[in-house]
C-alpha positions as CSV (number, residue, x, y, z in Angstrom):
1,M,-35.8,-18.9,7.3
2,T,-36.3,-20.0,3.7
3,P,-33.3,-21.1,1.6
4,S,-33.9,-18.2,-0.7
5,A,-34.0,-15.6,2.1
6,E,-30.8,-17.2,3.6
7,S,-29.1,-16.9,0.3
8,D,-30.1,-13.3,-0.1
9,V,-28.6,-12.4,3.3
10,N,-25.5,-14.4,2.6
11,N,-25.0,-12.7,-0.8
12,F,-25.6,-9.3,0.8
13,L,-23.0,-10.0,3.6
14,N,-20.5,-11.2,1.1
15,S,-20.8,-7.9,-0.8
16,I,-20.1,-5.7,2.2
17,E,-16.7,-3.9,2.1
18,L,-14.8,-4.0,5.3
19,P,-13.7,-0.5,6.5
20,G,-10.1,0.3,6.1
21,L,-9.6,-2.4,3.5
22,G,-11.8,-1.5,0.6
23,R,-12.4,-5.3,0.0
24,T,-15.5,-7.3,0.4
25,I,-16.0,-10.1,2.8
26,A,-16.1,-12.5,-0.1
27,E,-12.7,-11.4,-1.2
28,V,-10.9,-11.9,2.1
29,G,-13.1,-14.5,3.9
30,R,-16.4,-16.2,3.8
31,V,-19.8,-16.3,5.5
32,V,-19.8,-19.6,7.4
33,E,-23.4,-19.6,8.6
34,V,-26.3,-17.2,8.5
35,S,-29.9,-17.3,9.9
36,E,-32.8,-14.8,9.9
37,S,-36.0,-14.8,11.9
38,D,-38.7,-12.2,12.2
39,D,-36.7,-10.0,14.6
40,R,-33.1,-11.3,14.4
41,I,-30.2,-11.9,12.0
42,T,-27.2,-13.9,13.2
43,A,-24.1,-14.6,11.1
44,H,-20.7,-16.3,11.5
45,I,-18.0,-14.7,9.4
46,E,-14.6,-16.4,8.9
47,L,-11.8,-14.1,7.9
48,G,-8.7,-15.3,6.0
49,F,-6.4,-12.9,7.8
50,P,-5.7,-11.8,11.4
51,A,-7.5,-8.6,12.5
52,R,-8.5,-9.1,16.2
53,S,-8.2,-5.4,16.9
54,R,-10.7,-4.6,14.1
55,F,-13.5,-7.0,14.9
56,D,-15.5,-4.4,16.8
57,A,-15.2,-1.9,13.9
58,Y,-16.1,-4.5,11.3
59,R,-19.0,-5.7,13.4
60,S,-20.4,-2.1,13.8
61,H,-20.1,-1.5,10.1
62,I,-21.8,-4.8,9.1
63,V,-24.6,-4.2,11.7
64,A,-25.2,-0.8,10.2
65,E,-25.3,-2.2,6.6
66,L,-27.7,-4.9,7.6
67,A,-29.9,-2.5,9.6
68,A,-30.2,-0.3,6.5
69,R,-31.4,-3.3,4.6
70,A,-33.4,-5.2,7.1
71,G,-34.9,-2.5,9.2
72,Q,-35.1,-2.8,13.0
73,K,-34.0,-6.4,13.3
74,E,-31.4,-7.3,16.0
75,V,-28.1,-8.3,14.4
76,E,-25.5,-10.6,15.9
77,I,-22.2,-11.1,14.1
78,E,-19.6,-13.6,15.2
79,F,-16.0,-13.6,13.8
80,S,-13.3,-16.2,13.5
81,T,-10.0,-16.4,11.7
82,R,-8.7,-19.2,9.5
83,I,-5.4,-18.6,7.8
84,V,-4.6,-21.1,5.1
85,A,-1.5,-21.9,3.0
86,H,-1.2,-20.1,-0.3
87,G,0.5,-21.1,-3.5
88,V,4.3,-20.8,-3.9
89,Q,6.5,-21.0,-7.0
90,R,5.6,-24.1,-9.0
91,N,8.9,-25.9,-8.6
92,L,9.1,-25.5,-4.8
93,K,7.4,-27.2,-1.9
94,P,6.1,-25.4,1.2
95,I,8.1,-25.8,4.4
96,E,6.8,-28.1,7.1
97,G,5.3,-26.1,9.9
98,V,4.9,-22.9,7.9
99,R,1.7,-22.0,6.0
100,N,2.9,-18.8,4.3
101,I,6.3,-17.2,3.7
102,I,6.3,-13.5,3.1
103,A,9.5,-11.9,1.8
104,V,10.1,-8.2,2.9
105,A,12.5,-6.8,0.4
106,S,13.9,-3.5,-0.9
107,G,16.0,-2.6,-3.9
108,K,18.6,-1.0,-1.8
109,G,19.8,-0.7,1.8
110,G,19.0,2.1,4.3
111,V,15.3,2.3,3.7
112,G,14.3,0.7,7.1
113,K,13.3,-2.7,5.8
114,S,14.4,-4.6,8.9
115,T,12.5,-2.2,11.2
116,V,9.4,-2.7,9.0
117,S,9.9,-6.4,9.1
118,V,10.1,-6.8,12.9
119,N,7.2,-4.4,13.6
120,V,4.9,-6.0,11.0
121,A,5.8,-9.5,12.4
122,I,4.9,-8.5,15.9
123,A,1.8,-6.7,14.8
124,L,0.5,-9.8,13.0
125,A,1.1,-11.8,16.2
126,A,-0.8,-9.2,18.2
127,E,-3.7,-9.6,15.8
128,G,-3.9,-13.3,16.5
129,A,-1.6,-15.0,14.1
130,S,1.3,-17.4,14.8
131,V,4.3,-15.6,13.3
132,G,8.0,-16.3,12.8
133,L,10.8,-13.9,11.7
134,L,13.8,-15.1,9.7
135,D,16.7,-12.6,9.4
136,A,18.0,-13.4,5.9
137,D,20.6,-10.7,5.8
138,I,23.6,-12.9,6.3
139,Y,26.1,-10.1,6.0
140,G,24.5,-7.7,8.4
141,P,22.0,-9.4,10.7
142,S,20.2,-6.9,12.8
143,Q,17.1,-8.7,14.1
144,P,18.8,-10.2,17.2
145,Q,19.4,-6.6,18.5
146,M,16.0,-5.4,17.3
147,V,14.1,-8.1,19.2
148,G,16.3,-7.9,22.3
149,L,17.9,-11.3,21.9
150,A,21.5,-10.2,21.1
151,G,24.0,-12.7,22.6
152,E,21.4,-15.5,22.8
153,N,21.9,-18.9,21.1
154,P,19.3,-21.4,19.8
155,E,19.1,-24.8,21.4
156,T,19.2,-28.1,19.6
157,D,18.0,-31.5,20.7
158,D,19.4,-33.7,17.9
159,G,22.5,-31.7,16.7
160,K,20.8,-31.3,13.3
161,T,18.0,-28.9,13.8
162,M,17.5,-25.8,16.0
163,D,14.6,-24.4,18.0
164,P,13.8,-20.8,17.2
165,L,14.2,-18.2,19.9
166,R,11.1,-16.3,21.0
167,A,10.5,-12.7,21.7
168,H,7.5,-10.4,21.8
169,G,5.2,-13.3,20.8
170,I,7.1,-14.4,17.7
171,Q,9.6,-17.1,16.8
172,V,12.9,-15.7,15.6
173,M,16.0,-17.1,13.7
174,S,19.1,-15.3,12.5
175,I,22.7,-16.1,11.6
176,G,23.4,-13.5,14.2
177,F,22.5,-16.1,16.9
178,L,25.2,-18.4,15.6
179,V,28.3,-16.2,15.0
180,D,30.2,-13.5,17.0
181,P,28.6,-10.1,16.3
182,D,32.0,-8.6,15.5
183,Q,32.9,-11.4,13.0
184,P,32.6,-10.3,9.4
185,M,30.8,-12.7,7.1
186,I,33.3,-12.9,4.2
187,W,31.3,-15.3,2.1
188,R,30.6,-15.6,-1.5
189,G,27.1,-15.9,-2.9
190,P,26.7,-19.7,-2.9
191,M,27.8,-19.9,0.8
192,V,25.2,-17.2,1.7
193,T,22.5,-19.0,-0.1
194,S,23.4,-22.3,1.5
195,A,23.5,-20.7,5.0
196,L,20.0,-19.2,4.5
197,N,18.6,-22.5,3.3
198,Q,20.0,-24.1,6.5
199,L,18.4,-21.5,8.7
200,L,15.1,-21.9,6.9
201,H,14.9,-25.7,6.7
202,Q,16.8,-26.7,9.8
203,T,14.8,-24.5,12.2
204,N,11.9,-26.2,14.0
205,W,9.3,-23.7,13.2
206,Q,6.2,-24.3,15.3
207,D,2.9,-24.2,13.3
208,L,3.4,-20.7,11.7
209,D,0.7,-18.8,9.9
210,Y,3.3,-16.5,8.5
211,L,7.1,-16.5,8.4
212,I,8.3,-13.0,7.7
213,V,11.7,-13.1,5.9
214,D,13.8,-10.0,6.2
215,M,15.5,-10.2,2.9
216,P,19.0,-8.8,2.2
217,P,19.0,-5.5,0.3
218,G,19.6,-5.3,-3.4
219,T,18.5,-7.3,-6.5
220,G,21.7,-9.1,-7.3
221,D,22.6,-12.8,-7.6
222,I,22.0,-13.6,-3.9
223,Q,18.6,-12.0,-3.9
224,L,17.6,-13.8,-7.1
225,S,18.9,-17.1,-5.8
226,L,16.9,-16.7,-2.6
227,S,13.7,-15.8,-4.4
228,Q,14.1,-18.8,-6.6
229,Q,14.9,-21.3,-3.8
230,V,12.7,-20.1,-0.9
231,P,9.0,-21.1,-1.3
232,V,7.5,-17.6,-1.0
233,S,3.7,-17.1,-1.1
234,G,4.0,-13.3,-1.3
235,A,6.4,-10.4,-1.2
236,V,6.3,-6.8,0.2
237,I,8.5,-4.1,-1.2
238,V,9.8,-1.4,1.2
239,T,10.9,1.9,-0.2
240,T,11.2,5.6,0.8
241,P,9.5,8.3,-1.2
242,Q,12.3,9.8,-3.2
243,N,13.0,8.8,-6.8
244,I,16.5,7.3,-6.1
245,A,14.9,4.7,-3.8
246,T,11.9,3.9,-5.9
247,L,14.1,3.3,-8.9
248,D,15.8,0.4,-7.1
249,A,12.5,-0.7,-5.5
250,R,11.0,-1.1,-8.9
251,K,13.8,-3.6,-9.8
252,G,13.0,-5.6,-6.7
253,L,9.4,-5.8,-7.5
254,A,10.1,-6.8,-11.1
255,M,12.4,-9.5,-9.8
256,F,9.7,-11.2,-7.8
257,R,7.3,-11.1,-10.6
258,K,9.8,-12.8,-12.9
259,V,10.1,-15.7,-10.5
260,S,6.2,-15.9,-10.1
261,V,6.0,-14.5,-6.6
262,P,2.9,-12.3,-6.1
263,V,3.7,-8.9,-4.8
264,L,1.2,-8.1,-2.0
265,G,2.0,-4.4,-2.0
266,I,4.4,-1.6,-1.2
267,I,5.2,0.0,2.2
268,E,6.5,3.5,2.0
269,N,8.8,4.1,4.9
270,M,10.0,7.5,6.2
271,S,7.1,9.2,4.4
272,T,7.2,12.2,6.8
273,H,9.7,13.3,9.5
274,V,8.1,13.8,12.9
275,C,10.0,16.5,14.9
276,S,10.8,15.1,18.4
277,A,10.5,18.6,19.9
278,C,7.3,20.0,18.4
279,G,5.7,17.1,16.5
280,H,5.7,19.0,13.2
281,E,5.6,16.6,10.2
282,E,7.6,17.3,7.1
283,P,8.3,15.1,4.0
284,L,12.1,15.2,4.0
285,F,12.4,12.7,1.2
286,G,9.7,14.1,-0.9
287,S,6.2,12.6,-1.3
288,G,4.2,10.4,-3.6
289,G,6.9,8.0,-4.6
290,G,5.3,4.9,-3.1
291,Q,1.8,5.8,-4.3
292,Q,3.1,6.4,-7.9
293,M,5.0,3.1,-7.8
294,A,1.9,1.3,-6.6
295,E,-0.2,2.8,-9.4
296,D,2.4,2.0,-12.0
297,F,2.6,-1.7,-11.0
298,D,-1.1,-2.1,-10.1
299,V,-0.4,-3.1,-6.5
300,E,-1.6,-1.8,-3.2
301,L,0.2,0.9,-1.1
302,L,-0.1,-0.9,2.2
303,G,1.2,1.8,4.4
304,Q,3.1,5.1,4.8
305,L,5.3,5.1,7.9
306,P,6.9,8.0,9.7
307,L,10.5,8.8,10.2
308,D,10.6,9.3,13.9
309,A,13.6,9.2,16.3
310,R,11.6,7.2,18.8
311,I,11.3,4.3,16.3
312,R,15.1,4.1,16.1
313,E,15.4,4.3,19.9
314,Q,12.8,1.6,20.4
315,T,14.3,-0.9,17.9
316,D,17.9,-0.2,19.2
317,S,16.7,-1.1,22.7
318,G,15.1,-4.4,21.6
319,T,11.5,-3.3,22.1
320,P,10.1,-2.3,18.6
321,T,7.4,0.4,18.4
322,V,4.3,-1.8,18.3
323,I,5.5,-3.3,21.7
324,S,7.0,-0.2,23.4
325,D,4.5,2.4,22.3
326,P,1.4,0.5,21.1
327,D,-0.9,3.5,21.3
328,S,1.3,5.8,19.1
329,A,0.5,6.8,15.5
330,A,3.6,5.0,14.3
331,A,2.4,1.7,15.9
332,A,-1.0,2.2,14.3
333,A,0.6,2.7,11.0
334,Y,2.6,-0.6,11.4
335,R,-0.6,-2.5,12.4
336,N,-2.5,-1.1,9.4
337,A,0.3,-2.2,7.1
338,A,0.4,-5.7,8.7
339,I,-3.4,-6.2,8.4
340,G,-3.2,-4.9,4.8
341,L,-0.5,-7.3,3.7
342,A,-2.3,-10.2,5.4
343,A,-5.6,-9.3,3.7
344,A,-3.7,-9.1,0.4
345,Q,-2.3,-12.5,1.0
346,A,-5.8,-13.9,1.8
347,R,-6.9,-12.9,-1.7
348,Q,-4.1,-15.0,-3.4
349,G,-4.6,-18.5,-4.7
350,K,-4.7,-21.3,-2.1
351,D,-2.2,-24.2,-1.9
352,F,-3.9,-27.6,-2.2
353,S,-0.7,-29.7,-2.5
354,S,-1.2,-31.1,1.1
355,K,-4.6,-32.5,0.0
356,F,-3.2,-34.5,-2.9
357,P,-2.4,-38.1,-2.3
358,K,1.2,-39.2,-2.6
359,I,1.6,-41.5,-5.6
360,V,4.4,-44.1,-5.4
361,V,5.2,-46.2,-8.5
362,E,6.6,-49.6,-7.6
363,E,7.7,-52.5,-9.9
364,S,5.6,-55.6,-9.4
């Protein structure tokens, strides 16, 4: 294969849009190697986001595109995944053992942010990523119950740091593991911020591709302090369709942009209600709110999730939907949202700080 022919195939591969993403291979990955003979084309494609369940669909699409271009040649496509660290706020340093921190936030409570967080985290792990989940809602920690670890306590070897608990393939940390569940957290803002920083920095996170941070609801002083002090590489805004929710979600999105955190997209929760008796779907909270917000702020609508009684039952029992009912439409919606946000993260700027040498100035 001549260099020019190899370059042509490489360029063509890079221009192919991956189904379900609407993004080209070049935008979310790279062609590592390609070769072409008289009767065969082989290529190794490295994706910057986890999508193990989609490899077959991607492969079929790419083979079809190449067949239309190259005729009857046999095509062999190999996939691999390489998730790298992406840039954070300029004045902050990434946390050791964590490549990317993604904040899941909402402008107000009651929109299902914690349910989205845990299902997205588990979905990313199922797609092949190493994932952690940090419950940052100090006043109302719900993740211990949602992942089935209520009543458990983290272990410490040195009395200074803690090992995260594990459930459903992810690492988990929450203030709920450290206090009595009936104990009210009557703390002012600085104490809450300090507690979260301790959970974040004193947990022995083990080589995470993503740390999903379930942020407290609202856009007040606590949320602003956290967004300024936590090295976040991307944020996702959760809202419900109605105007009263999107009004507050807009403020949350604007807050992240003010502190230079890229917003990866919007997830519209409770888009339609699914009747548990007959399966009929109805938009109880209206429709189009998430899509309109995405258009107004020029971000992606990553997913539209159903309001289904089974989702509540599954999270209450400690086995979220993507684990307890993986073949359901709801689980598919969570997986699509997870892959979408990871692909959006893959398009962000890389973090090269770890490659820079440390410069020490000493007096001679």
